[in-house]
Structure formats: structure tokens, C-alpha cells
N, C-alpha and C positions, 0 to 999 in steps of 0.2 A: 290136038296137042294140046290140050290149058294150059298158060302157065300164068301163075297164081302174084299175089301181089312179094309173101312167104319168097320166092325168087326177085322175082323182076330188085330188091332191098340186096340179096343176097348178090345177082348183077353187079350190083349202078355199088355197092357200099367197102363189097371187101378190093377194087381197084381204084377210089375214090381215097379206104388208109392209102392203100402201100399209096397210093402219088402222094400224099402227106409225108406220108415217114417219107421218105426219097425227098422230096423237098424239106423238109431238114436230117436231112443230112443222117441218117443212122444208118445205125447197122444193123444185119437181118431185119432189116423193111420189112421181108415178102409177109411175116408173122404177124406184121399188125394185119392183114389182109384177114389173116388166116387163123387170128382172134374177132374180126367183126362178121367172117363166118357166122363162127362158134353162134354169135350171139342176139343170133338174128331172128326173133322167138314168132310165135304167133299172139300173141300178145301183148302188151306195156308191160304186165306185174312182171311174164315170164325172162322178157329179156332184162326190166330193171336184175329180177332176184340173178338170173344170169349173166350180169355184168359184176355183180357183189361179187357172188360162190366167185367165177376165176379170179376179181379182184384182191380179194381178198388169200385165196387159196398163193394166188403169183408171192404176195408178201411175206406167203411164208416161207412158200422157195427160194424165197431167196435171202432170207435171213441166213433156213438152216442151209444154203447154197454154198457165200459168207464161209459161215463158220468152220464148216462141215469137209469142207474146202481145201481150207486153209490153215486149219488144224493138222488135215491126217492127208496130206496132197494130191491131189489132182490123179487120180487112178480110177478104177471101173472099178474099182470095190469100193470103191468111194461113195460112188455112185445105186447100191446097193443100199449101204449103210442108212443113206442121208434116204432113202426111198424104205424103205426100213423105219423109219419116226417120222417124215414125212406123212405118207398113203395116213398111218394110227392117226394124225394129229389132224388129217379133213377131214376123213371116216367120226371124231371125237366132234369136233364144228360143224360140224352136215354141212359141207362147203365142198364136198367129191368131187362136183358138177367142175368146179375149175382143177382137175389130178391130175387133164391131160395139157392144158392151157400154161398149167407154174412149174409141165417137165420144160416143155420147151423152150420156157425165159429158166429153169437150173441148168440143160443140155449147154446154150449161149454161155452162160458163164466158164463153161468143164469147156469149151470147145477157144477159151477167151484164154485159155490155162493163171487169169484171176481175177480176182471180185474187188476189181477197181472204180474208182469213185463213177470216174467219167461210160463202165459201160455201164453200171450200175442204173446210177443214168440215164440212158440209155435206154432200157427196160424199161424202169419206167416211161418214157413218154412212149415207146413202142406198144402197151399198156394200155396211155390212156385215147391214147390216139384211133386202135384197135374197138378198143370198149365204148369210145365217146361215137364216133362214128355211126356205131349198133345203136347209139339212144337216141344217137338223131333220128337218126332213117322209119328206127320204133315207138317215134311219137306220135304221129301216123298216121293210127291205123282207117278201113274201111268202116266204115257203115256199115252195119249191119243189118235196122230198122227191119228194110225190105223183108232179106228174109226169115227174119221170123215174122212181122205180121202177115208173108205165106201162110208162117208152120200154126198163126193163130186164128187163122182161120176154116184149115187146115182139121185141124180141130176142133172148134165150133158147130161145123159140116159136118163133120161123125158122131160129133155130139147131140148134134139135134135128129142124125138118123137116125141114132140108135133109142131117142126117148120115145121116136114117134117110131118102131119099130117095135116097142116095149106094150108100147100105147095100145096097135091097131092090139096083138097076139091080147091085149087084156080083153079090146071086145067080143072078139073074133073069135080069138083059139089057133086060129093057121098056126102053121107052123110050117110056114119055104124062108119064111130067113135065114140063110147066111150066116147071117154074123160081121164078112170081112173085116164092117168096120175096128167092129175090135183090133182085131190086128192091125187097120192100117195104123190107128191110134198110139196103139203104145210104138209103133213105127217110129210115128212121125213124136212122142213125147218125147222120142228115149234124143231122137236131132235136136230136136227142138231147142231140150235141157242143154247140152252137147253148146247150139249158140248162146244159150242165155248167159250162160258161164264165159263163156270168151266174152260177153257183151262186159257184166262183172269186169275182169279183171281188164277190160280196157280200159272204164273208168274205175278208178282208181280212187278217186278225191269225193267221190260221186255216191252220199249214201242208203238214196235209196233207188234198187237197182225193180221199176215195175212185170220188166215184161221178166227176170229173176223171179219174182217171185207170183207175178198168174200160173205162167209154167205148175211150177213144185205146186201150184193151190188145182186145178185140172190135173194134174198126177194124180193125186191123192183123189180128184173129183171120178175118175176113172176109176181108181181101189173102189171104188161103191161101185159104181156101175156093178163093177164084176164081181164085184155080191153079191146083187140081187137075179144074176141068170138064171140064179139056183132056184131062187125062193119062186121066183114067176115062173118057171119050171110046173113044176107043184102045182098048182091055181089049175085046174080041169074044167071043170068047166065056168061058163056063165052067168054070171050073176049084179047084182048094183049095182056091189063095192064095186066088186070088179071091172063095173062099168066108171063109174064114180072116180075109177086111179088112173083107168084111161086114159080121164077127159084130163085130172088131174100132170097126168107126163104129157098129154097134148100142146096144155098150156106148159112146162116146160120146157117143150124142143123150141116154142116161141119164141123162149129168152134168153139164149146160148145165146149173149153177147158177153162186151166185159164191163159195162158197165154193173148194176148194186143195184138190183130187186129181190132179192137172194130172199126181206123182211117181210114180203108183201108176201110171197105164196109160206111162208113157215107160217101163217097166223094162220091161212083159208086150212091151209097140211093142219094144223093146231086145234079150231074145229070140224073136217075127218076126220080124227083119229075119238075124239067125242060122240062125235055120232055115231062111228061106228061103236066104240062099248054102249054105243045107246042102245044099241040094233039086239033083236033077241038071239038069243044065243043056236047055234050051230046042232038039228039033229041024229045026220049022220056023222060017223066018223070019217067020208070025206070032205063034207062040210064046213068039218071044224080041222082034216088038216086045212083048206086052202083059205077057211080066217086065219089061222093061227099067218100062215107066210102071208100074205095082202096086208096084219100087220106085221111085221114083222118088216117087213118093206115099206109101209110106210117109217116102220126102225130109221129103214139105210140113209130112205129119198131126206126126210129129217134131218141129217148125215151132211147129206151131199148137196144139199139148204145154208149149213151153219160153216162148211165152210168157204163158201163161195160170201155169206155176207162175212168174215172174216180176213178177203179180200180191201182193199185201199185201191183202186185205180185211182193211176196219175200215168197221166197221157197218155194209157194207150186204146 
């Protein structure tokens, strides 16, 4: 059984919040622990947002309950009327996450049968203790650097294998490759993007998020690689153009890394395009189709390299 950081924080934060509320001699002190449990999130940003939604909803709940209970009376029908007004308000303000929390506070006031200043102050302190404990615990987030680098290495290794297999096919015409790297890469990229997004939400004040931009770039490149497959499958015969492109793919496979050498390959690609244009025109229909596929493939490779050129390496 694996125990995650969020579980540890929850198990630590709830008793701390309850202990502090007891020290302050607050009524309904257990609610402080509930608030802490609800506000422990997987990222700092989500934790701050969750705390804000709950705080805002609780403030509105206190105001509504104080007015409605004092005007109508402490009757079950008053709770129904209050919720008819309160829930649409939270929906309108986009703070529905705080409905459950604020309902607890509303019921505290209803149970006390009075909306005195002392009771409202007690509820405010419960909110501050519960949310504050959760926010303090969520200031620490484990580094995801190791996991992100691992995903990066997996993606790059699969890219190398894909490019090498493409080169091998263009040179030999052999179709023994199963293409498992495509399935693996799609899965790894999906997981990596999720991790990178969590890393973004854990560094709210950071302006540049290198891993997020890196995996976004690799996803776009992967889409280009997927578009290449049908083009490559149409090349049924080996010729000097396909061999030249195979050599180029071999070079690209050795250059899959975070560094940016795309400009060098774009220049070489430009020369290859010019060379293709100056070649003798194909004679047969099969040759024409193969040449057209190869030329379209050149355009896809160019797009692949342009995507890499646009990526700015920063501490990856």
C-alpha cells in the first residue's frame, strides 16, 4: 500500500487544526479539521483556489443565515429558503466548491438558535484555522523533477527509435517494425503533460515553465511523426532520393535531445529540397507517386524541425 504526500498532509493537518481550535476554546472545533481535509489539494494553486472558494462561500453563508434566521426565525423552512438563495449565489459567483463547507457553518448558526457576534467570531476563527492549516501544509510540494526527466528520456528514446525505423524502411523497404513506440509515446506524453501541468500549478509565480513547453512541443512533433507514416508506406521502391532521406532521418535520430540544433538541419533540408527539384522527372506513375510522397515527407520533416526551433531551452 502506497501512501502519498496528500494523504500524509491530510493525516497531519486535520489533527493540527483541531488541536489549535481546541486551544482557542472554539465551539464546534472538529469543523476546523474538516475544513483542512477539504482544502488539501494536489497543487499549490488548487489549494489557494479551494481556500478562497470556501472562505468566500462561508462569508456569504454567514451573512445570509444571520439575516434570514433573524428575520424569519430558526425554523427548518428557513433553511430551505436560505439554500434557495445561497446556492444560486455561489453558482453565479463560481464558488460552488464552498457550498458544503458553508452549509456546515450555516447549520452551526441554526443549531445555536442565534446569530450573535460571539458565534460569528467563533465561526470566522474556525474558518481561518482550518483553511490556514491547509495552506501552510500545501506550501511544501515534492519536486517532480525526477519524474519529468524520466518521462523526457522515455519520449526522446522513442523518438530516436521511430526515426531510425523510418530510415531503415526507406533504405531497405523492410516492414518488420511493429510500431509499438507510437503507442508507448502517446501514453508517456499524456502522463508527462499531466505532471508538467501540476508542476506549473506548484510554481505560480514562475514565468517560464520549461517542462510544460517542452512536452507541448514534443506532442506537436509526435503528431507530425504520425502524419509521416502513411506517406512512408506509399514509398514502395528504393531509389537515391529515399536513401538520401534515410540518411537524413538517421542524422535526426542522433539529434533528439533538449538542445536546439534544428537550424542546422533546416538548412540541410533546404538544400535537399533544391536537389529534389533539380532531379529528372519520374517516368512511371509509381515513380511519380513515390516522388510525391517523398516530397510531402520533406515538408513534414520541415514542420517537425520548425517546432523544435521554436522551443527555447531553459534548464532542461
